[in-house]
N, C-alpha and C positions, 0 to 999 in steps of 0.2 A: 284262848289261842285255839283257832279252828285248824284242823289239819287239811291238807290238800287231798283231792280225790284220788283215789288209786290209779286211774288211768291219765293222770296229769303227767305231762311231759318236765315237772319239775322235780321228779323222783330220780335218785342216781341209778345208774345200770346196776344189775346184780354183778356181785364179785365172783370171780373163779377162785374158790377157796382152794382147791386141790393145787392149781398152778401157782397160787401166791405162796402157799406153805412148801410145796416142793417144786423149786424153780430149776431144778435139773431135769425134772420130768416134762416140763412145759417145753414142747419142740414149736408151738406156734407162736411166733414172735410178731407183735403187731407195729408195724412201722408207719409213722405219719407220713403219707406220699409227699405232703406240700414241703416239709422241711427237708426230706432227702433230696427232692429236686432242687431246692435252693442250695444244700450243701454241695451236690454235684455240679450245679453251675458255677459256684464258688469255686470248687477246686479245678474246674476246666479253666476258669478266668486267671486263677492264680498261676496255673501250670503255663497258659500262654503268656503271661506277664514275665515269669521267669524266663521261658524260652527266648523273648525278646530281649530282655536282660543280657542273657548269656551272649547272644548275637552280638550286641553292642559292644560287650566286654571282648569278645573274639576279634571284633574290628579295630577296636582301640589297641588291642594286644598287637595285633599285625602292623598296625601303623607304629606303635612304639618300637617294635622290632626292626621296622624299615628304616627308621630314622636313627635308631642305634647303629645298625649295620653300616649305613652310609656315612656316619659320623667316622666310626672305624675306618673305612675306606679311604676317606679324605684324609684323617690324621697319618695312615700308613703312605698315602701318596706324598704328603708335606714331609715325612721323615725321609723318605726315598729322594726326594728332591734336594733336601739338606744334605743328605750323604753325597750325591753325586756333585753338588756344588763345593763342598769341601773337598772332595777328591780331586775335582779340577783345580783348585788353588793351590794343591800340593804341586 
């Protein structure tokens, strides 16, 4: 087996021994910019989707409330009409 030359790109980068052995002392955190951008765009998209769902729920809730209130008003009007009819018969 032949070993690759020293200047080859096939070798691993040098490890930060002090940073690996003492993680509390390592203040320089490397972040992969591509994955952090993907995560940020995913979070923005999910927040937008939750906002749209909340708006739909609010509109549906307002419609349900309007239907229930109008049903109660119609029922009360019917009761009032029935009571006045009974009172006129007596």
